[in-house]
C-alpha positions in Angstrom: 105.8 96.3 75.1 108.0 98.6 77.0 106.5 99.7 80.4 108.0 103.2 79.9 105.8 103.5 76.8 102.8 102.3 78.9 103.6 104.8 81.6 103.8 107.7 79.2 100.5 106.7 77.6 98.8 106.4 81.0 100.1 109.8 82.0 98.8 111.3 78.7 95.4 109.8 79.4 95.1 111.6 82.8 92.6 114.4 83.2 93.2 116.7 86.1 95.2 114.0 87.9 92.6 111.3 87.4 92.9 108.2 85.2 89.7 106.4 84.2 89.8 102.7 83.6 87.3 103.1 80.7 89.7 105.6 79.0 92.6 103.1 79.3 90.5 100.4 77.7 89.3 102.7 74.9 92.9 103.8 74.2 94.0 100.1 74.3 91.5 99.2 71.5 93.8 101.1 69.1 96.3 98.5 67.7 99.0 101.2 67.6 98.6 102.1 71.3 101.3 100.8 73.6 98.4 99.6 75.8 96.9 97.3 73.1 99.0 94.2 73.8 98.1 94.2 77.5 94.5 93.4 76.9 92.8 90.2 75.8 90.9 91.1 72.7 89.6 87.7 71.8 86.0 87.9 73.0 85.7 84.2 74.0 89.0 84.3 75.9 88.1 87.6 77.6 84.7 86.2 78.6 86.3 83.1 80.1 88.7 85.3 82.1 85.8 87.4 83.3 83.7 84.4 84.2 86.7 83.0 86.1 86.9 86.3 88.0 83.2 86.1 88.8 83.5 82.5 89.9 86.4 83.4 92.2 84.3 86.2 93.7 81.4 83.8 94.3 83.8 81.2 95.9 85.3 83.8 98.2 81.9 85.1 99.3 80.7 81.8 100.8 81.6 81.6 104.5 81.1 79.0 107.2 81.5 79.3 110.9 84.1 77.0 112.4 84.7 76.7 116.2 88.4 76.3 117.1 89.4 76.1 120.8 86.0 77.5 121.8 86.3 80.5 119.4 83.8 80.8 116.5 85.5 82.2 113.4 83.7 83.1 110.1 86.0 81.9 107.3 85.8 81.4 103.6 84.4 77.9 102.9 86.9 77.5 100.1 90.6 78.6 99.8 92.8 78.7 96.8 94.7 75.5 96.2 98.4 76.6 96.0 99.2 73.5 93.9 96.6 74.1 91.1 95.6 77.1 89.1 91.9 77.9 89.1 91.2 75.3 91.9 89.8 76.0 95.4 89.7 73.5 98.3 87.3 73.2 101.2 88.8 74.7 104.3 87.6 71.7 106.2 89.5 69.4 104.0 92.6 71.6 103.9 92.8 71.7 107.7 93.3 67.9 107.8 96.3 68.1 105.4 99.4 69.6 107.1 101.4 70.2 103.9 98.4 71.9 102.2 97.6 73.9 105.3 101.1 75.1 105.5 101.1 76.2 101.8 97.7 77.9 102.1 98.9 79.9 105.2 102.1 80.9 103.4 100.2 81.9 100.3 97.8 84.0 102.4 100.6 85.7 104.3 102.5 86.3 101.1 99.4 88.2 99.8 99.5 90.2 103.1 103.2 91.0 102.5 102.6 92.1 98.9 99.7 94.3 99.9 101.6 95.8 102.9 104.7 96.5 100.7 102.4 98.4 98.3 100.9 100.2 101.2 104.3 101.0 102.6 105.4 102.5 99.3 102.3 104.6 99.2 102.7 105.5 102.9 106.3 106.5 102.3 105.2 109.0 99.7 102.6 110.3 102.2 105.0 110.3 105.1 103.4 107.6 107.3 105.3 104.3 106.7 106.5 103.2 110.1 103.5 101.1 111.2 103.3 99.4 107.8 106.9 98.2 108.0 106.0 96.5 111.3 103.1 94.7 109.6 105.5 93.4 106.9 107.9 92.2 109.5 105.2 90.3 111.4 103.8 88.7 108.3 107.2 87.6 107.2 107.8 86.1 110.7 104.6 84.1 110.4 105.8 82.7 107.1 109.1 81.7 108.6 107.4 80.0 111.6 105.0 78.1 109.4 107.8 76.9 107.2 109.8 75.7 110.2 107.3 74.5 112.8 104.8 71.7 112.9 101.3 73.0 112.5 98.9 72.3 115.3 96.2 69.7 114.4 92.9 71.4 115.4 90.1 69.3 116.7 87.5 68.2 114.1 85.3 70.8 112.7 82.3 72.1 114.7 80.1 74.1 112.4 
């Protein structure tokens, strides 16, 4: 479906500059709506997607304390495995695997870059984008360094 049609429909659903998620879903139920094809209407498939989202939330909420170079850091116990969809790996296992560590850091920093680019676009409209551009530059620099340099091997976990 054409995103221009989606854009027009979303604009039509606005009320006083506000767009409610439930209104978008309700409109999407109509098979003739340009929004319809963007939803999963099969109840079992939609339930599985939702359960996966809930599982991801649970996985991300569990934290452990790891001491690295005398500094205690609270981190997620599990991180997304860049090589496998719907799979998370123990941070304690990942830290012993240089290649996986590198990919996890790059994935995390790419999420930072994506979020910062979105924030910069919004900040540009609001007239305050200078600092956000610096965040993007720094995150991209971290990605370059991680790709080029050997990762340090931290001492064994202390938690």
